[in-house]
N, C-alpha and C positions, 0 to 999 in steps of 0.2 A: 557126102557133102561134111567139111568138120564141125568140130562143133564150137563152130564161130557163134556172133552173136545176130546172127542171120536165124541159125540153126536154129537158137534157142527162143529166138519171136515166133519160126517154126511152131516148135512145143507150147511154148506156152498161149499161140492163139486155136494152135488143135485143142489142147486143152481145156481152153473157154468153149469151143466149140463141144467137145464134147458135157461137158460138165451142163451147159444150158439146152442141149435138146435134151439130155436125161433126164431136166425135171421137169422141159413140156411133154414127155412125151411120161411120167410116172403122174405131172397132176392131171395129164386127160386121163390115166390109168387109173387112179383116186377117184378122178370127178365120176367117169363109170361106174367103179366099184359100189359108192355114197348111192348110184341112182339103181344098182342096181334092181330093184322093187320096184321100180318106175321104169326100166328101160323093159324087163319083163315081159311086165303089160302091152308096155308099146309095140311092142313086134311077133307077141301070142296070142293078145286078146282080142277082140274082147271075151270079156267068158258068160258061158250060159246058168250063175252062181250069181247068189249074191251072202254076204257075214257081215262082220265084225269093221268096218273100213282097217280099226287103227292094226286090227292084228291079220288082217288075212290076205294072205301073200297074193291073190286073184282081184284088185279088186275093183278091176275096169271089167264092166258086163252089159249084157244086154240083158234088160230087163223087159217084159212084155205082157200085159195089165187088159181086163177086159172093159173097163171102159175109165176118163180122164177127166176132170175137173178144173178147170180154172181158178184159180182162192183172187184172182185180185192181183195178188203181191209183187211190183217187178223189181226191179234193182235199172234204177237209170245211172247215166250218164251224164255229165253237163261238164261246161266249158265255163271256168269264168276270168272275165277281162281282167286281169291282174293290178291294174289301174285305180278302173270303179265300184271292184268289185262285186258288179252284177254279173249274172249268169248269161252269156251270150246264144251258150246256144245246148240244149240237150235231146237224148235220145234213150227209149228203153233201149237195153242190153241181154236181159234176160226177164223172160216170167215163168214164175213158180205153181209149179201145177201138181195135181195130186192123181198117182195112178192104183189105180184098184184090182186088187194080184187077191183074189181066195177077202178070205176074211185082213186081208193084209193094204194096207195102205204103205204108198211110198212115196217122200217129198222128191220133184223130179222139175230143178233150174233147168230149164229149156234155152235156146233164141228166140222161137217162136210157141205161138199158145193153138196148138192144130188140135181142132174135138173133135179130129176122125184117124186121128196119129196113136196110135195104141201101146208100139212098140219107142225104146227112145235107150241110145248106147250112150256109156258116161264111165266114170271113177264113181265109187260109193265114197262118200264125205261126210266128217262126222256133223250133225247138224248143227248149224250154226244158234245161236243162244236165241236173235232176234226173229228169226224163223218159228221157233218153236214160239218166241211169244205170238207172233205174226199168224202163224198157218197150220203150228198142231196146235194149239189150245182152244183152240178157239173151234172151230172142225171137230176137235175131239168134242166139246162138248156139246154140240150139236146136233154128234151121233147120238150121245147118251149111250144103251144102253146097248146097243146094236150088236155090240159083239166084235167091230171093226179096230182093228189094232197099229196105230202107224207103226213103220219099222224102226229100226235104231237108225239109219241112214241113211244120209241124203245122196240123189243120183244127181250128177253135175253132168248135164249132158251138153256143155257149151263148148266142147271143144280140146278132148285129153288130150291130144295127139302135140298141138299146134310145139307145147312148148319141148316133145322129142326131135322134133322136124327142125329146130333152132341148135339143138343142140349138134346135131348130127353135122349140121348145114358147118357149122362152127371148129367142131371136135375133131372131124375126121383128118380135112386139111390142115390142122394145126397135127392129129395124129403123126398124119403121110411127113409131111415137114421135118419134124422132129427126127424118124426113123430114119430120113432119105439123110439128113443134116449128120448122121453119127453115121452109115455108111463112107456120104464120103468123108467122115474126120477118118472110119479105118480104115480108106486107103490113104492115107499120109503117111505113112510109117519111115517113109524116103521123104524128108524137107523139100526137095529138089519137085517134087510133084506137086506143092502149097502155090497156087493162083499169084503174092505177092513174089511167089519166086520164079517164078517162070515171065512173070513181067519186069525184069530184070533184063530178060530179055535184050531188050530196046537199044542196053548200053554196051549189048556182051555177052562174053556166054555167064550164064546164069552163076555158075559154083568161081569164076573167077572175078567177079565181079562183089558178088556175097564177100569174098575172100579181102578186095582192097576195101569195100566200106568195113569187114572188120577190122581192119590192120589201121583205119584211119581212127574208126571207134577206140580202139585201145593204145591209139599214142599218147593220150593223155594234153593231147591239144584240144580235144570235142568241148564245144558247149554244149549248158543244157539249157533249154529255155521254157521253163514247162514240164511237158513230157516230150519233148520234142530235142533230139542230142542232133546238133551240129558241126561236122569237121568241116575239112577244109574245103570239101568236095561232094558232098555229102549230106542231106538231110534227112533223118529216120525218125518217122515218130507211129511208134505201137498205137495201134488200135484194137476192136475187140476180139476183133477175129483175124487178124493179123497185123500191117505193119504198108504204112506208105515211106513211099523213096522216092529223094527226084538229084537231081543232079545241078550241083548252086551254079558253078560254071560253062560255058559252054567250049570249055576246054577239058572238061572231064568228060565227055562222051569223047571224047577224039582220045583222048587220053587212053580210057576204058575199054576200049576196041582195040587197039592197038596195043594194050599188056594184053588184054585175050588170044590177041593171033599169035602171040610169041609163046604162050603155053602150048 
């Protein structure tokens, strides 16, 4: 296809397709890179060890103890009526337990408070200040000089993998879409392969119709209304990834087919 207005529209649309989907693929890649520590634990964990949650590479762990105690401290979720400000319902979403392992105590945030469960899997997270005040300080005061000490981190066993599943459910389709569109763009080196150009076949041979549109648009009589170019027989409106076109008069369809048949 000659270097006409239709070919330029195709190059513009293809360039937009490449830029948009490169940005999409890069966005997914950057998100994965920023979450690489979490993703490593998501796919390879849980690990059988503990440590400082701020610097530990493997913080999604399984801890086992010899005894567990319910502190009575819970996390409550409330639903409040926006009009009256009254609490309409509330539910307990987490219990704070103390798991004893030798002379070490670990605060465990769990969805249940089963006294017989001595094994928990979750993420080691920094100890919240209110939990230090409400759980750690009273227990340490009660234990006195027993030699028992709390670990520096809390085990959050309320659902480590849920954000990962959500991220994969969103990220993988977006990554696939971006790569698929980049592959489509790579196959559009010839403007005649573009869907908007192939759609010209309803008016005749696409190359001939494109030449006719270009001739009218370049004649100096075409008008522009917003982003739409209007000639004697055609309307051409660029879109982000292509263009829309229409024959303004019924005779344009017959004329285009008749003209293309002579070529």
